[in-house]
C-alpha positions in Angstrom: 0.1 0.1 0.2 1.3 3.6 -0.8 2.1 5.1 2.5 0.9 8.7 1.9 -2.7 7.6 1.6 -3.5 5.8 5.1 -5.5 8.7 6.5 -7.3 8.8 2.9 -8.3 5.4 3.1 -9.6 5.8 6.5 -11.8 8.8 5.5 -13.0 7.1 2.3 -14.4 4.2 4.1 -16.2 6.4 6.6 -17.8 8.3 3.7 -18.8 5.2 1.9 -20.9 4.2 4.9 -22.5 7.5 5.1 -23.6 8.0 1.6 -27.3 8.1 1.7 -28.8 5.8 -0.8 -32.0 3.9 -1.6 -31.6 0.4 -2.0 -35.2 0.4 -3.3 -34.2 2.2 -6.2 -31.2 0.3 -7.2 -31.3 -1.3 -10.8 -29.2 -3.4 -12.9 -28.2 -1.6 -16.0 -28.2 -4.8 -18.1 -31.0 -7.2 -18.1 -29.0 -10.6 -18.7 -30.8 -11.0 -22.0 -29.7 -8.3 -24.6 -28.2 -4.6 -24.6 -31.4 -2.7 -24.0 -30.7 0.6 -22.6 -27.1 0.8 -24.2 -25.8 1.7 -27.6 -22.6 0.9 -29.1 -20.0 3.2 -30.5 -17.0 1.4 -32.4 -15.3 3.6 -34.9 -14.2 0.6 -37.1 -17.7 -0.6 -37.6 -18.4 2.6 -39.6 -15.8 1.6 -42.0 -16.5 -2.0 -42.1 -20.3 -2.8 -41.5 -19.3 -6.7 -41.7 -17.4 -6.4 -38.3 -19.5 -7.6 -35.3 -19.9 -5.5 -32.3 -17.5 -6.4 -29.4 -20.2 -6.2 -26.9 -22.6 -9.2 -26.4 -24.6 -11.1 -23.9 -23.3 -14.8 -23.1 -24.8 -16.9 -20.4 -26.4 -14.1 -18.7 -23.3 -12.2 -18.4 -22.3 -8.8 -20.2 -19.0 -9.3 -22.2 -16.5 -7.0 -23.9 -14.6 -9.0 -26.3 -12.0 -6.4 -26.4 -11.8 -5.9 -30.1 -12.5 -3.9 -32.3 -12.1 -1.0 -29.9 -15.0 1.2 -28.6 -17.5 1.8 -26.1 -20.6 0.5 -24.7 -22.7 3.5 -23.6 -25.9 4.1 -21.5 -28.7 5.8 -23.4 -29.7 7.4 -20.1 -27.5 10.4 -18.5 -27.0 9.7 -15.0 -26.1 12.1 -12.0 -25.5 11.3 -8.2 -25.1 7.7 -8.0 -23.2 4.6 -7.0 -22.3 2.3 -9.4 -21.3 -1.4 -8.5 -19.4 -3.6 -11.1 -18.5 -7.0 -10.8 -16.0 -8.1 -13.7 -13.1 -10.6 -14.3 -10.8 -11.0 -17.2 -12.1 -14.1 -19.1 -8.7 -14.9 -20.5 -5.3 -13.4 -20.8 -5.0 -10.0 -18.4 -5.3 -6.8 -20.2 -7.0 -3.3 -20.3 -10.7 -2.2 -20.0 -12.4 0.6 -18.0 -15.6 2.2 -16.8 -16.2 5.7 -17.9 -18.6 8.3 -16.0 -19.8 11.5 -16.9 -19.5 10.7 -20.5 -20.8 13.1 -23.1 -19.4 14.0 -26.6 -18.5 11.0 -28.4 -14.7 10.2 -30.0 -13.5 13.5 -28.2 -10.0 12.0 -27.7 -7.9 10.0 -30.5 -11.2 9.9 -32.5 -12.3 7.1 -30.1 -12.9 8.0 -26.4 -15.8 10.1 -25.4 -15.5 13.0 -23.3 -15.3 11.5 -19.6 -13.7 10.4 -16.4 -12.3 7.0 -16.9 -12.0 4.7 -13.9 -9.4 2.0 -14.9 -9.8 -1.6 -14.8 -6.4 -2.4 -16.4 -4.6 -5.5 -14.7 -2.5 -4.3 -12.0 -3.6 -0.7 -12.5 -7.4 -0.8 -11.4 -8.5 2.3 -9.7 -6.5 4.9 -11.7 -8.4 8.0 -13.2 -7.8 9.1 -16.7 -8.9 12.4 -17.9 -10.4 12.4 -21.0 -11.4 16.0 -22.0 -12.7 16.4 -18.4 -10.5 16.9 -15.2 -10.6 16.1 -11.6 -8.2 16.7 -8.6 -6.6 14.6 -6.2 -4.5 15.1 -3.1 -0.8 14.7 -3.6 -1.5 15.8 -7.3 1.9 16.1 -8.3 3.3 12.9 -6.9 0.3 11.1 -8.8 0.2 12.8 -12.0 3.6 14.0 -12.5 5.0 17.7 -13.2 2.3 20.3 -13.3 3.5 21.7 -16.6 2.5 18.5 -18.4 -0.9 18.1 -17.0 -3.8 18.3 -19.6 -6.9 16.5 -20.8 -6.0 16.0 -24.5 -3.7 14.2 -26.4 -0.1 14.0 -25.5 -0.8 15.4 -21.9 -0.5 13.8 -18.6 -3.9 12.4 -18.2 -3.4 9.5 -15.8 -3.7 9.8 -11.9 -2.5 6.8 -10.4 -4.3 5.1 -7.7 -4.0 4.9 -3.9 -3.2 1.3 -3.2 -1.1 -1.7 -4.5 -2.5 -5.2 -4.3 -6.2 -4.7 -4.1 -7.1 -6.7 -7.5 -8.1 -10.3 -7.0 -5.9 -12.9 -8.7 -6.6 -13.4 -12.5 -9.8 -15.4 -13.0 -11.6 -14.3 -9.9 -14.2 -11.6 -9.8 -13.3 -8.0 -8.7 -15.9 -5.9 -7.1 -15.5 -2.2 -8.0 -17.9 0.6 -6.5 -17.6 4.3 -8.0 -19.6 6.8 -6.4 -20.3 10.1 -8.2 -21.7 12.7 -6.1 -21.8 16.3 -7.2 -18.2 17.0 -8.3 -16.4 14.1 -6.4 -15.7 10.7 -7.7 -14.7 7.9 -5.2 -13.5 4.4 -6.2 -13.5 1.1 -4.1 -12.1 -2.1 -5.3 -12.6 -5.1 -3.3 -13.3 -3.1 -0.4 -10.2 -0.8 -0.4 -10.5 2.9 -1.4 -8.7 3.2 -4.5 -9.0 6.7 -5.5 -10.9 9.8 -4.5 -11.2 12.9 -6.7 -12.9 16.3 -6.2 -13.6 19.5 -8.3 -14.6 17.4 -11.4 -15.2 19.5 -14.4 -18.3 17.3 -15.0 -21.1 16.0 -12.6 -23.4 14.0 -15.0 -23.4 11.9 -18.0 -23.5 8.7 -19.5 -22.0 5.6 -18.3 -19.8 3.5 -20.5 -17.6 0.4 -20.6 -14.8 -0.1 -22.8 -13.6 -2.7 -25.5 -9.9 -2.0 -25.2 -8.0 -5.3 -26.3 -9.0 -7.9 -23.8 -12.2 -10.0 -23.1 -13.7 -8.9 -20.0 -16.9 -10.5 -18.4 -19.3 -8.5 -16.2 -21.7 -10.1 -14.0 -23.3 -7.2 -12.3 -23.6 -3.4 -13.3 -25.7 -1.8 -10.6 -26.8 1.7 -10.1 -28.3 3.3 -7.0 -29.1 6.9 -6.8 -27.4 8.9 -4.1 -29.3 12.0 -2.1 -26.3 13.5 -0.1 -23.5 12.4 2.4 -24.6 12.6 5.9 -22.5 15.1 8.2 
């Protein structure tokens, strides 16, 4: 565990417990049968109509096959919520991510929608990636690099490394990720550990997206619960 975040971990766990949610309003974002409520944005499919979508339902699981690269995006816009995701790499470890506050499609590298990405990449789960949106964290220069290199577009330092090491489960096992978006804050827990906490986000609502980014990933849970406020 990175030593400079012990206090942040304790604070984050408290805040997780004090978030005011309504479990009766919790709902799955996929129905186990098809991709109703989502749409696919895969640039290569525009060029070749014979390409198959990398997103599909298989044995009740939502699956990202990894290629061709692109995103599965909710039709609806969401604000102030807790998103619970259970995922695993189905084969070789690799890359994937969950995007929050997504808006303009293909805003970065003609591929990634404007958003804040919560990384799922193996051994890097919980990193933030700023995609034409921004967010702040404590120890910013230590975790993002020299300030003069920060940015939210191509060629800039967009990665903000996570708070912990060793929070991911062994390959093949299911990881549980919770992303809490409330006003301009985004908090992320992985398997019970607080792995990131950002504030002053430049977006506070938007669509939710899952990535196809080179690796096959299975999702057995994508559950959204509205949040009203944090109790003091």
